[in-house]
C-alpha positions as CSV (number, residue, x, y, z in Angstrom):
1,M,119.3,120.8,110.5
2,A,119.7,117.5,108.8
3,R,120.6,114.4,110.9
4,P,121.5,111.4,108.7
5,T,120.0,108.1,109.7
6,T,119.3,104.8,107.9
7,V,116.0,106.4,106.7
8,L,117.0,110.0,106.2
9,L,115.4,111.9,109.0
10,A,115.6,115.7,109.6
11,V,114.6,118.4,111.9
12,A,114.6,122.1,110.8
13,L,114.1,124.9,113.2
14,F,113.3,128.5,112.4
15,G,113.6,131.3,115.0
16,C,111.8,134.6,115.3
17,G,113.2,137.8,116.9
18,R,110.3,138.7,119.1
19,S,111.4,140.3,122.4
20,D,108.3,140.7,124.5
21,P,108.0,138.2,127.3
22,Y,106.1,135.0,126.7
23,E,104.2,133.8,129.8
24,P,101.5,131.2,130.4
25,A,97.9,132.5,130.7
26,P,97.0,133.4,134.3
27,P,94.8,131.0,136.2
28,P,91.1,131.8,136.7
29,V,90.5,134.0,139.8
30,G,89.9,132.1,143.0
31,T,91.4,128.8,141.8
32,T,94.4,126.8,142.9
33,H,96.9,126.5,140.0
34,Q,100.0,124.8,141.3
35,C,101.9,122.6,138.8
36,M,103.0,119.1,139.7
37,R,106.7,119.3,140.4
38,A,107.5,115.6,140.8
39,F,108.9,115.5,137.2
40,A,110.9,118.7,137.3
41,T,113.7,117.7,134.9
42,P,112.9,115.9,131.6
43,R,115.1,112.9,131.0
44,L,115.1,113.5,127.3
45,D,117.3,116.1,125.7
46,S,115.5,119.1,124.1
47,D,116.1,121.3,121.1
48,L,117.3,124.7,122.4
49,A,116.8,128.3,121.5
50,P,119.8,130.2,120.2
51,D,120.9,131.1,123.7
52,G,121.7,127.4,124.2
53,V,119.8,127.3,127.4
54,Q,116.1,127.5,126.9
55,P,114.3,124.4,125.7
56,L,111.8,124.8,122.9
57,R,108.3,124.4,124.4
58,W,104.7,125.0,123.5
59,G,102.5,127.3,125.5
60,P,100.4,128.9,126.9
61,L,99.7,126.5,129.7
62,D,96.5,124.4,129.4
63,Q,95.7,125.5,125.8
64,C,95.4,122.4,123.5
65,I,97.4,122.6,120.3
66,A,95.4,122.8,117.1
67,V,96.0,120.0,114.6
68,T,95.7,120.2,110.9
69,Y,96.5,118.0,107.9
70,E,96.5,118.4,104.2
71,G,94.3,116.2,102.1
72,A,97.3,114.5,100.4
73,A,98.5,113.3,103.8
74,Q,95.2,111.5,104.6
75,P,96.7,108.0,104.4
76,Y,99.0,108.9,107.3
77,L,96.5,110.6,109.5
78,A,95.5,107.6,111.6
79,S,99.1,106.8,112.6
80,F,99.7,110.6,113.3
81,T,96.7,111.0,115.6
82,D,97.6,107.7,117.3
83,A,101.0,109.1,118.1
84,L,99.5,112.3,119.4
85,A,97.2,110.3,121.7
86,K,100.1,108.2,123.0
87,W,102.3,111.2,123.8
88,T,99.4,112.9,125.7
89,A,98.1,109.8,127.5
90,P,99.9,110.3,130.9
91,G,97.6,111.9,133.4
92,C,100.5,114.1,134.7
93,T,100.7,116.3,131.7
94,W,98.5,119.2,130.5
95,M,99.5,118.7,126.9
96,C,96.6,118.0,124.6
97,F,95.8,118.2,120.9
98,G,92.6,119.3,119.2
99,A,90.7,117.1,116.7
100,A,92.5,117.0,113.4
101,V,91.0,119.3,110.8
102,R,91.8,119.4,107.1
103,N,93.8,122.5,106.1
104,D,95.9,122.5,102.9
105,T,97.8,125.6,103.9
106,I,101.1,125.2,105.8
107,P,101.7,127.2,109.0
108,P,103.6,130.4,108.5
109,E,107.3,130.6,109.1
110,T,109.5,133.4,110.3
111,G,109.4,136.3,107.9
112,A,105.9,135.5,106.6
113,P,103.5,138.4,106.1
114,G,101.9,139.6,109.3
115,G,104.9,139.0,111.5
116,V,104.6,137.7,115.0
117,A,100.9,138.4,115.1
118,A,100.4,135.9,112.2
119,L,102.5,133.3,114.0
120,K,100.6,133.7,117.2
121,A,97.2,133.5,115.4
122,D,98.1,130.3,113.6
123,R,99.4,128.1,116.4
124,R,99.2,124.5,115.3
125,L,100.8,121.2,114.5
126,H,100.4,120.3,110.9
127,L,100.8,117.0,108.9
128,G,101.8,117.3,105.3
129,L,103.1,115.2,102.4
130,W,106.5,115.6,100.9
131,R,106.6,117.8,97.8
132,P,109.3,119.2,95.5
133,G,111.1,121.9,97.4
134,D,110.9,120.1,100.8
135,L,114.0,118.3,102.1
136,D,114.8,115.6,99.6
137,G,116.6,112.4,100.3
138,P,118.9,110.5,97.9
139,N,116.9,108.2,95.5
140,G,113.7,109.3,97.1
141,S,114.6,107.8,100.4
142,L,113.0,110.6,102.5
143,V,110.8,109.2,105.2
144,G,109.9,112.4,107.0
145,S,111.0,115.7,108.5
146,V,109.9,118.1,111.3
147,T,110.1,121.8,111.0
148,S,109.4,124.1,114.0
149,T,109.0,127.8,114.1
150,Y,109.6,129.5,117.5
151,D,110.5,132.7,119.3
152,A,114.3,133.0,119.4
153,S,114.2,135.1,122.6
154,T,111.8,133.0,124.7
155,A,112.0,129.5,123.0
156,A,108.1,129.5,122.7
157,L,107.0,127.3,119.8
158,Y,104.5,128.9,117.4
159,N,104.0,125.9,115.1
160,A,105.5,122.7,113.9
161,R,105.1,120.8,110.6
162,V,105.5,117.0,110.2
163,V,106.2,116.2,106.6
164,V,106.1,112.5,105.5
165,G,106.8,110.9,102.1
166,P,107.4,110.3,99.4
167,A,104.1,108.8,98.3
168,S,105.7,105.4,98.1
169,A,106.2,105.3,101.9
170,T,103.6,103.2,103.7
171,P,102.1,104.5,107.0
172,D,103.7,101.7,109.0
173,S,107.1,102.8,107.8
174,I,106.8,106.3,109.2
175,P,108.2,106.7,112.8
176,M,105.3,109.0,113.9
177,L,106.1,108.7,117.6
178,V,109.6,110.1,116.9
179,F,108.2,112.9,114.8
180,V,105.6,114.0,117.3
181,G,108.3,113.8,120.1
182,Q,110.5,116.2,118.0
183,A,107.5,118.5,117.4
184,L,107.0,118.7,121.1
185,G,110.6,120.0,121.5
186,F,112.5,116.9,122.3
187,S,115.6,115.8,120.5
188,W,117.7,112.6,120.1
189,S,118.5,111.2,123.5
190,Q,120.8,108.3,123.2
191,G,121.0,105.9,126.1
192,R,117.5,106.7,127.3
193,E,114.4,104.4,127.3
194,S,112.8,106.4,124.5
195,V,111.7,106.4,120.9
196,L,114.3,109.1,120.4
197,A,117.2,107.0,121.8
198,D,118.4,105.6,118.4
199,P,119.2,108.1,115.6
200,T,119.8,105.2,113.2
201,L,116.2,104.2,113.7
202,G,116.7,100.6,113.0
203,A,113.0,99.9,113.7
204,V,109.9,102.0,113.8
205,P,108.9,102.2,117.5
206,A,105.4,101.1,118.4
207,A,105.3,102.4,122.0
208,L,106.8,105.2,124.1
209,G,109.5,104.4,126.6
210,A,109.5,105.2,130.3
211,D,111.7,108.3,129.7
212,D,109.3,109.6,127.1
213,L,106.4,109.4,129.5
214,Q,108.5,111.0,132.3
215,S,109.6,113.8,130.0
216,I,106.2,114.8,128.6
217,C,105.1,115.3,132.3
218,A,108.3,117.2,133.2
219,A,108.1,119.5,130.2
220,Y,104.4,120.1,130.3
221,P,103.3,119.3,133.9
222,K,99.6,119.2,134.7
223,C,98.5,122.0,137.0
224,E,95.6,121.7,139.4
């Protein structure tokens, strides 16, 4: 879905009709595995599954998300990984990302060969560069977009793709903290202390707000 801003920004979501339950992996036998509950409700709004109730979330619990990037997006990789580190810095969240690995293939979307098995096997967050056929802005004004593929019945995210560009866009003009927040399942949250508070995106945010930090812990609470 396209959301007009001063720097054309968009989020596209693709559902999948899998019906079997999606549950976190069970804890190791003999361990205590109780999630922190102090941050039960995220202050940020979330993108929702078609039922309008379940927020889109990554899982299973405690499994870091693989990160890939295409070679053409190399100039934006440092700001991308910096944004990943900032979102996962709070000690109250289990969310973590693996080291970025070059991979010039984009993650599969709903309807791709292999079905759900292919989606589950290729669980990752991918950084790519705009190309013809991707969402295009007037006069080449596209700054970026986020595309997520998820299970429509459980709201479990399979993968997400952050696309930046065009090639004329400089790394410091890309709101990576915003894009990573959207890839984590959060949506525009006006009136909050957040990088997602202002859809007009008058300035590229350099740091997360208090509501961002609270929400990453509420949505993905650390378990111990």
